[in-house]
VEXGU-303441 format. One record per residue: residue number from 1; x, y, z of N, C-alpha, C in turn. Coordinates in Angstrom, 3 decimals. Layout:
<rovos>
- nugu / n.px / n.py / n.pz / ca.px / ca.py / ca.pz / c.px / c.py / c.pz
- NUM / X / Y / Z / X / Y / Z / X / Y / Z
...
</rovos>
This chain:
<rovos>
- nugu / n.px / n.py / n.pz / ca.px / ca.py / ca.pz / c.px / c.py / c.pz
- 1 / -177.383 / -3.355 / -123.675 / -178.689 / -3.670 / -124.199 / -179.335 / -2.379 / -124.668
- 2 / -180.032 / -2.428 / -125.743 / -180.744 / -1.302 / -126.325 / -179.831 / -0.121 / -126.616
- 3 / -178.592 / -0.461 / -126.882 / -177.590 / 0.506 / -127.346 / -177.408 / 1.695 / -126.401
- 4 / -177.485 / 1.432 / -125.104 / -177.229 / 2.468 / -124.110 / -178.419 / 3.321 / -123.733
- 5 / -179.607 / 2.907 / -124.163 / -180.817 / 3.676 / -123.833 / -181.599 / 2.988 / -122.723
- 6 / -182.234 / 3.787 / -121.904 / -183.139 / 3.286 / -120.879 / -184.387 / 4.148 / -120.904
- 7 / -185.511 / 3.516 / -121.125 / -186.795 / 4.212 / -121.137 / -186.769 / 5.389 / -122.112
- 8 / -186.143 / 5.169 / -123.296 / -186.084 / 6.182 / -124.335 / -185.001 / 7.232 / -124.158
- 9 / -184.278 / 7.207 / -123.039 / -183.228 / 8.197 / -122.778 / -181.855 / 7.558 / -122.955
- 10 / -180.964 / 8.238 / -123.666 / -179.597 / 7.754 / -123.862 / -178.817 / 7.992 / -122.573
- 11 / -178.504 / 6.919 / -121.821 / -177.797 / 7.060 / -120.548 / -176.316 / 6.702 / -120.667
- 12 / -175.980 / 5.914 / -121.671 / -174.590 / 5.592 / -121.985 / -174.393 / 5.965 / -123.450
- 13 / -173.358 / 6.751 / -123.764 / -173.181 / 7.165 / -125.155 / -173.119 / 5.969 / -126.106
- 14 / -173.857 / 6.060 / -127.210 / -173.906 / 4.967 / -128.184 / -172.518 / 4.640 / -128.722
- 15 / -171.671 / 5.646 / -128.905 / -170.310 / 5.393 / -129.390 / -169.519 / 4.553 / -128.385
- 16 / -169.745 / 4.772 / -127.091 / -169.050 / 3.979 / -126.079 / -169.553 / 2.537 / -126.103
- 17 / -170.851 / 2.362 / -126.274 / -171.412 / 1.009 / -126.369 / -170.772 / 0.277 / -127.547
- 18 / -170.715 / 0.930 / -128.691 / -170.087 / 0.314 / -129.872 / -168.640 / -0.063 / -129.594
- 19 / -167.901 / 0.859 / -128.994 / -166.486 / 0.593 / -128.700 / -166.329 / -0.543 / -127.689
- 20 / -167.220 / -0.596 / -126.693 / -167.096 / -1.624 / -125.658 / -167.411 / -3.017 / -126.180
- 21 / -168.129 / -3.078 / -127.304 / -168.487 / -4.367 / -127.890 / -167.647 / -4.685 / -129.122
- 22 / -166.506 / -4.047 / -129.208 / -165.541 / -4.290 / -130.280 / -164.330 / -4.979 / -129.661
- 23 / -163.862 / -6.039 / -130.287 / -162.714 / -6.775 / -129.743 / -161.505 / -5.871 / -129.597
- 24 / -160.815 / -6.051 / -128.496 / -159.569 / -5.321 / -128.268 / -158.531 / -5.760 / -129.293
- 25 / -157.656 / -4.851 / -129.736 / -156.647 / -5.229 / -130.735 / -155.709 / -6.328 / -130.239
- 26 / -155.525 / -6.393 / -128.929 / -154.590 / -7.373 / -128.371 / -155.244 / -8.687 / -127.979
- 27 / -156.592 / -8.727 / -127.970 / -157.261 / -9.963 / -127.542 / -158.623 / -10.071 / -128.215
- 28 / -158.737 / -10.895 / -129.211 / -160.007 / -11.087 / -129.911 / -161.034 / -11.685 / -128.957
- 29 / -162.236 / -11.179 / -128.999 / -163.297 / -11.720 / -128.161 / -163.439 / -11.024 / -126.826
- 30 / -162.743 / -9.873 / -126.649 / -162.849 / -9.146 / -125.389 / -162.921 / -7.657 / -125.662
- 31 / -163.948 / -6.996 / -125.114 / -164.102 / -5.553 / -125.218 / -163.924 / -4.933 / -123.848
- 32 / -164.441 / -3.747 / -123.639 / -164.310 / -3.057 / -122.344 / -165.067 / -3.833 / -121.263
- 33 / -164.424 / -4.758 / -120.626 / -164.993 / -5.575 / -119.541 / -166.087 / -6.534 / -120.003
- 34 / -166.272 / -6.674 / -121.292 / -167.250 / -7.617 / -121.829 / -166.534 / -8.714 / -122.597
- 35 / -166.940 / -9.945 / -122.383 / -166.500 / -11.060 / -123.218 / -167.461 / -11.140 / -124.391
- 36 / -166.937 / -11.197 / -125.574 / -167.750 / -11.184 / -126.795 / -167.852 / -12.600 / -127.338
- 37 / -168.235 / -13.530 / -126.483 / -168.220 / -14.952 / -126.826 / -169.136 / -15.308 / -127.977
- 38 / -170.183 / -14.551 / -128.199 / -171.068 / -14.839 / -129.317 / -170.365 / -14.699 / -130.658
- 39 / -169.304 / -13.899 / -130.685 / -168.558 / -13.705 / -131.926 / -167.538 / -14.812 / -132.165
- 40 / -167.182 / -15.556 / -131.126 / -166.142 / -16.572 / -131.270 / -166.626 / -17.990 / -130.973
- 41 / -167.814 / -18.155 / -130.405 / -168.329 / -19.473 / -130.055 / -169.604 / -19.741 / -130.861
- 42 / -169.550 / -20.647 / -131.832 / -170.720 / -20.890 / -132.683 / -171.914 / -21.499 / -131.940
- 43 / -171.713 / -21.976 / -130.703 / -172.821 / -22.537 / -129.930 / -173.635 / -21.465 / -129.204
- 44 / -173.224 / -20.205 / -129.329 / -173.912 / -19.106 / -128.657 / -174.483 / -18.138 / -129.691
- 45 / -175.535 / -17.395 / -129.349 / -176.059 / -16.406 / -130.290 / -174.942 / -15.428 / -130.691
- 46 / -174.866 / -15.048 / -131.962 / -173.746 / -14.234 / -132.433 / -173.669 / -12.846 / -131.805
- 47 / -174.792 / -12.326 / -131.294 / -174.751 / -10.988 / -130.683 / -174.599 / -11.042 / -129.164
- 48 / -174.389 / -12.245 / -128.598 / -174.229 / -12.383 / -127.152 / -172.935 / -11.726 / -126.693
- 49 / -173.029 / -10.983 / -125.610 / -171.832 / -10.546 / -124.885 / -172.092 / -10.799 / -123.413
- 50 / -171.016 / -10.922 / -122.635 / -171.202 / -11.355 / -121.259 / -170.136 / -10.794 / -120.332
- 51 / -170.497 / -10.730 / -119.072 / -169.553 / -10.412 / -118.010 / -169.323 / -11.706 / -117.252
- 52 / -168.073 / -12.081 / -117.107 / -167.692 / -13.290 / -116.396 / -167.142 / -12.846 / -115.051
- 53 / -167.983 / -12.951 / -114.031 / -167.626 / -12.424 / -112.723 / -166.839 / -13.392 / -111.872
- 54 / -166.594 / -12.987 / -110.672 / -165.805 / -13.757 / -109.726 / -166.620 / -14.923 / -109.182
- 55 / -166.017 / -16.070 / -109.108 / -166.606 / -17.241 / -108.453 / -167.923 / -17.711 / -109.062
- 56 / -168.007 / -17.698 / -110.375 / -169.170 / -18.275 / -111.021 / -170.343 / -17.336 / -111.198
- 57 / -170.107 / -16.037 / -111.154 / -171.163 / -15.073 / -111.431 / -171.065 / -14.666 / -112.898
- 58 / -172.183 / -14.671 / -113.591 / -172.195 / -14.355 / -115.013 / -173.371 / -13.448 / -115.333
- 59 / -173.172 / -12.570 / -116.316 / -174.253 / -11.789 / -116.908 / -174.170 / -12.020 / -118.408
- 60 / -175.239 / -12.517 / -118.987 / -175.324 / -12.754 / -120.425 / -176.310 / -11.746 / -121.007
- 61 / -175.922 / -11.063 / -122.073 / -176.791 / -10.102 / -122.742 / -176.945 / -10.552 / -124.189
- 62 / -178.201 / -10.707 / -124.623 / -178.494 / -11.121 / -125.998 / -179.501 / -10.116 / -126.559
- 63 / -178.994 / -9.044 / -127.191 / -179.889 / -7.991 / -127.678 / -180.955 / -8.479 / -128.658
- 64 / -180.625 / -9.415 / -129.555 / -181.612 / -9.873 / -130.543 / -182.819 / -10.524 / -129.885
- 65 / -182.656 / -11.022 / -128.675 / -183.765 / -11.643 / -127.951 / -184.312 / -10.734 / -126.851
- 66 / -183.757 / -9.520 / -126.738 / -184.131 / -8.599 / -125.670 / -184.026 / -9.317 / -124.319
- 67 / -182.889 / -9.989 / -124.122 / -182.730 / -10.892 / -122.983 / -181.444 / -10.618 / -122.216
- 68 / -181.569 / -10.560 / -120.891 / -180.425 / -10.514 / -119.990 / -180.616 / -11.665 / -119.006
- 69 / -179.594 / -12.499 / -118.867 / -179.636 / -13.629 / -117.943 / -178.512 / -13.431 / -116.932
- 70 / -178.851 / -13.532 / -115.652 / -177.867 / -13.360 / -114.587 / -177.772 / -14.663 / -113.805
- 71 / -176.536 / -15.093 / -113.569 / -176.299 / -16.274 / -112.733 / -175.449 / -15.831 / -111.553
- 72 / -176.003 / -15.924 / -110.352 / -175.255 / -15.581 / -109.150 / -174.361 / -16.731 / -108.744
- 73 / -173.221 / -16.413 / -108.179 / -172.332 / -17.439 / -107.646 / -172.838 / -17.915 / -106.296
- 74 / -172.162 / -18.904 / -105.762 / -172.492 / -19.441 / -104.439 / -171.696 / -18.668 / -103.398
- 75 / -172.331 / -18.241 / -102.336 / -171.641 / -17.475 / -101.299 / -171.890 / -18.104 / -99.938
- 76 / -170.829 / -18.358 / -99.211 / -170.917 / -18.815 / -97.827 / -170.504 / -17.662 / -96.939
- 77 / -171.431 / -17.166 / -96.143 / -171.143 / -16.017 / -95.289 / -170.059 / -16.363 / -94.277
- 78 / -169.100 / -15.458 / -94.124 / -168.035 / -15.626 / -93.139 / -168.637 / -15.477 / -91.749
- 79 / -168.360 / -16.422 / -90.872 / -168.967 / -16.423 / -89.546 / -168.168 / -15.646 / -88.514
- 80 / -167.044 / -15.070 / -88.909 / -166.214 / -14.303 / -87.976 / -166.790 / -12.928 / -87.702
- 81 / -166.058 / -12.134 / -86.954 / -166.545 / -10.797 / -86.620 / -166.587 / -9.902 / -87.858
- 82 / -167.568 / -8.976 / -87.920 / -167.623 / -8.063 / -89.064 / -166.434 / -7.111 / -89.038
- 83 / -165.934 / -6.792 / -90.218 / -164.777 / -5.912 / -90.334 / -165.056 / -4.906 / -91.440
- 84 / -164.854 / -3.626 / -91.138 / -164.936 / -2.593 / -92.172 / -163.545 / -2.492 / -92.781
- 85 / -163.325 / -3.210 / -93.839 / -161.984 / -3.347 / -94.408 / -162.053 / -3.172 / -95.918
- 86 / -161.417 / -2.124 / -96.473 / -161.456 / -1.935 / -97.928 / -160.838 / -3.100 / -98.699
- 87 / -159.881 / -3.770 / -98.116 / -159.211 / -4.888 / -98.785 / -159.687 / -6.218 / -98.203
- 88 / -161.005 / -6.369 / -98.098 / -161.595 / -7.534 / -97.440 / -161.124 / -8.852 / -98.037
- 89 / -161.000 / -8.926 / -99.379 / -160.581 / -10.187 / -99.993 / -159.162 / -10.574 / -99.582
- 90 / -158.351 / -9.592 / -99.217 / -157.003 / -9.927 / -98.761 / -157.039 / -10.622 / -97.402
- 91 / -158.021 / -10.268 / -96.576 / -158.125 / -10.872 / -95.244 / -158.889 / -12.183 / -95.260
- 92 / -159.944 / -12.234 / -96.083 / -160.776 / -13.427 / -96.161 / -160.898 / -13.823 / -97.622
- 93 / -159.934 / -14.540 / -98.133 / -159.944 / -14.834 / -99.568 / -161.144 / -15.680 / -99.975
- 94 / -161.557 / -15.451 / -101.197 / -162.678 / -16.220 / -101.742 / -162.154 / -17.498 / -102.375
- 95 / -162.923 / -18.057 / -103.272 / -162.576 / -19.300 / -103.963 / -162.418 / -20.474 / -103.013
- 96 / -163.101 / -20.407 / -101.881 / -163.060 / -21.526 / -100.952 / -161.736 / -21.685 / -100.225
- 97 / -160.884 / -20.658 / -100.241 / -159.575 / -20.773 / -99.591 / -159.666 / -20.707 / -98.077
- 98 / -160.703 / -20.062 / -97.568 / -160.921 / -20.008 / -96.132 / -162.148 / -20.847 / -95.823
- 99 / -162.023 / -21.938 / -95.093 / -163.196 / -22.771 / -94.804 / -164.330 / -21.948 / -94.199
- 100 / -165.510 / -22.063 / -94.807 / -166.675 / -21.347 / -94.317 / -166.712 / -19.886 / -94.710
- 101 / -165.774 / -19.425 / -95.512 / -165.749 / -18.014 / -95.887 / -165.562 / -17.832 / -97.373
- 102 / -166.134 / -16.766 / -97.883 / -165.965 / -16.438 / -99.286 / -166.922 / -17.195 / -100.175
- 103 / -166.585 / -17.239 / -101.429 / -167.436 / -17.885 / -102.406 / -166.703 / -19.042 / -103.056
- 104 / -167.453 / -19.918 / -103.672 / -166.869 / -21.104 / -104.284 / -167.328 / -21.174 / -105.742
- 105 / -166.382 / -21.157 / -106.679 / -166.771 / -21.231 / -108.085 / -167.217 / -22.640 / -108.451
- 106 / -167.969 / -22.784 / -109.555 / -168.334 / -24.133 / -109.987 / -167.101 / -24.906 / -110.429
- 107 / -167.169 / -26.224 / -110.310 / -166.038 / -27.067 / -110.721 / -165.775 / -26.954 / -112.221
- 108 / -166.834 / -26.860 / -113.003 / -166.694 / -26.681 / -114.446 / -167.878 / -25.853 / -114.917
- 109 / -167.749 / -25.273 / -116.109 / -168.810 / -24.399 / -116.588 / -168.831 / -24.387 / -118.098
- 110 / -170.028 / -24.377 / -118.667 / -170.222 / -24.231 / -120.102 / -171.323 / -23.195 / -120.312
- 111 / -170.976 / -22.077 / -120.923 / -171.978 / -21.043 / -121.197 / -173.089 / -21.595 / -122.078
- 112 / -172.721 / -22.342 / -123.112 / -173.719 / -22.890 / -124.044 / -174.672 / -23.852 / -123.339
- 113 / -174.146 / -24.733 / -122.479 / -175.013 / -25.681 / -121.762 / -175.935 / -24.960 / -120.786
- 114 / -175.417 / -23.938 / -120.126 / -176.234 / -23.176 / -119.187 / -177.383 / -22.468 / -119.911
- 115 / -177.081 / -21.861 / -121.049 / -178.080 / -21.080 / -121.776 / -179.025 / -21.913 / -122.635
- 116 / -178.625 / -23.119 / -123.007 / -179.432 / -23.935 / -123.934 / -180.896 / -24.058 / -123.518
- 117 / -181.244 / -24.458 / -122.272 / -182.677 / -24.585 / -121.947 / -183.416 / -23.246 / -121.961
- 118 / -182.723 / -22.185 / -121.639 / -183.351 / -20.854 / -121.658 / -183.659 / -20.476 / -123.095
- 119 / -182.677 / -20.640 / -123.970 / -182.872 / -20.281 / -125.380 / -183.897 / -21.174 / -126.058
- 120 / -183.920 / -22.458 / -125.677 / -184.913 / -23.372 / -126.253 / -186.320 / -22.982 / -125.836
- 121 / -186.487 / -22.543 / -124.595 / -187.820 / -22.157 / -124.139 / -188.310 / -20.893 / -124.837
- 122 / -187.411 / -20.040 / -125.250 / -187.787 / -18.818 / -125.972 / -188.153 / -19.133 / -127.418
- 123 / -187.372 / -20.031 / -128.024 / -187.595 / -20.330 / -129.441 / -188.783 / -21.264 / -129.666
- 124 / -189.308 / -21.808 / -128.599 / -190.504 / -22.615 / -128.732 / -190.184 / -24.045 / -128.683
</rovos>
């Protein structure tokens, strides 16, 4: 958003921002960890880019609207003993694989349907 500037200061190089929002040669619609769905899905704003996180977490960025929308996934706290474990997902897998532990993704998802009421409220 804002081409790598925050409060008037360039915090991420503009050239890196441009490169990260350019489709990879091997996969159209994907840049450096960003999905460029606005370029491939006519139901979304053309400048939209997004991060599609684990278990239904999403970040949508729409520069033309000066808008960032975040959707958190659902998380069920593990009730077992706390563990300081760098590979925690290996011990307590997410995606609902361990009853009562991890996170559960939505059964189905549509970026356009999720964003439609937000975009409609902005456009009037």
